[in-house]
C-alpha positions, 0 to 999 in steps of 0.5 A: 860281810858287807864287803862281800855282799857288794862283790856279788855280780849284779848282772848275774843276779838280774839274769837269774831274775829274768830267767825266773820270770820267763820260766814261771810265765811260760809254765803258766801258759802251758799248764793253766786249766789242765788237770794234774798240771794246773798250778805247776807255776806255783810249785815252780815258784816254791822251787825257785825259793829253795833255789835262791836259798841254795844260791845264797848259802853257797855264795857265802860258803868258801868254795875251797872247803868243798874242793878240799873234801871233794873226794869224800863228796864224790864217794858219797855221791857214787854210793847214792847213785848205786843206791838209786839203782836198787831202790829208785823210783821210775819216772819217764822211763828212767829209774833215777829218783829218790822220793820221800814225802812229797819231795823227789830228788834225782841224784844223777842231776846232783852228781854233775855238780859233785863231779865238777868239784871232784875233777877240779880238786884233782886238777888243782893239785897238779899245780899247773903241771902237764897232764900225763896220759896214763897217770892223769888222763886215764884215771880221770876218765875211769873215775868219770866213766864209773858214774856214767855207766851207773846212770846209763844203767838207770836209762838216763842218757841225757845226764850220763852224757853230761858227765863226759862233757864236763870231763872234756871241758875240764881236761881242756883247761887242765893243761892237757898236752896238745898232742893228747888233746888232738888225738882225743878229739880225733878219736871222739870224732872218728868214734862218733862218725863210725857210730852214726854210720853203723847205726844207719847201715845196721839199723835193724841189727842194732834195733834188735840188740837194744830190744834184747837189752831193754833199751828199745826207747833209745831207738825212738830217740835216735831214729827221728834224728838219724834215720827219720824215714825209718822212724815210727809215727810214735817215735817222730811225733814229739820232734816233728810237732816241735819243729812245726810249732817252732816254725809256726812262731815265725818272727814275733810268735803267736802271742802269750797263751796263744800257741796253737800246738802247745796249747792243744797238747800236740807237743808233749812235756811243754812245761819241762823238757819242751818248754823252749818249743812253747817259748818259740811258738808264742814269742817267735824268733825274737823271744827265742833269741832274747832267751839265748842272749840271756844265756850268753850274758850269763856264760860271759859273766861266769867266764869273766869271774874265772879270768879274774880269780887269783886262786887256782881252783876257782877257774876249774869249777867255773869251766866245769859249770859252764860246760855243764850248762852249755851242754844242757842248752845245746842239747835241749834246743838242738833236739827240737831243731834236728841237731841233736837226739832227744834225750830228755835234758832240761833247759837250765832255769826255765824247765819245770823241775825241782832238782834241776833248778836246785843244782843250777842255782847251787852251781851259780852260787859256787860261781859267786863264791869264787867271785867273793873268795877267789881274790883272797889268795895270791898266786904264789902261795903253796898249793898244799896250803890251800888244798891239802890232800885228804890224807893229811887233814887232821 
C-alpha cells in the first residue's frame, strides 16, 4: 500500500487542489449576499469532500475490474437513463435529474464515465487488430447513439454531444483504419457544414419545426452563434453580456468581488455554467490564462500516464477521459467567446455542481488507478487473462 501511495502523481493532486481553490473563491465571489445562493461555496466544499472520497476510492481500486464488468455497468447505466426519462425531475429545461432527500443526481453526467469504461472494454479485446467498419465501428457507433438519443430526448444537448466526442476520441486510438478515419472526418465536416448552411438559409422553417417538437429553446442557443442578427434580445442576452464582461476584464481584471457585470447579475449562472466569465472579468486575461495552464498541465500529466502504462486498457480509459474533459473545457469557454453554441455544459472542477464534480474527480481517480496498477502487467500477457469475456466469467 505504501508503495502505491508513493506512485500517486503529486502534480495532478496539486492541480486538483488549485482548481478547488479557484472554484470555491470564484463561487463565493458571485454568490455572497445573494438570496438562495448565499453559502453555495460551502456546499461546494462538501461536494469536494465527496469528490475526494471518490477520487481516493477509485485510485486504489484496480481499474481492470471495472473494465472487466463494463458490459453490465453499461446495461445498468442505460436502464437508469431510461428510468430518468419517465420519473426524472426537470431542472434548467432538462428532464435529467433523480432527486432523493436533499441530494440530486444527473445520470447523463454519470453515463459519460460509464461509456468510457464500456468502449475501452470493447476496444481492448480487439488486441490491437485493425477495427473493421461493419463489425466494429458501426456497432460501437450504434451503442453510443443509444444513450445519445435518450439524453437528447431529455433536452440535455451538452452531455449528449460529449458521448460522440468520447466515441471519436477512442476510435482514433483504437487502431481504426486510416481510410475509415479520413472518410469519417470528411463526413463529419461535410455534415456540420451542411447543417450550419441549412440552419442559416432555412432558419424560419427550422425554427417552426423545433417549435412543433418542443425544442424551441435550441433556437435560443444556436441563433446567437450562427445568426446573431436574427436572435431575439432574450436569446442573445446571456452570450452578449458574457462577451462584454470578458472584454471588460482586460489584462489583469477588475479585482476579486469587483466584477461589474458578474456582481450585478447581468450574466446568468455565474456560479455554474458561466463561472469562466466571472474569472475573466475579475482576474482578466492573466487569470484566464493561468486557469487554462492548469488544465493543460492536468491533460499533459494524464497523457504521460497513458504512455507509461504497460496494460492495454489503461490508455483507452485515459484517452476517453481526456476527450471528455477537453470537450467540456472547449465547449464551456468557447460558448462565451462566440466559438461554440451555448449548451449549458459545466467547466470541469470549477463550476458549481455536485454530480459534475463527482464524475470528474472519479475520472481522475481512474487515471490514478491506471498509474498505480497499469504497471503490474507485462505487454506480452494473453489478453484473455486480463479481460475475460463476461460470458466466461464464473
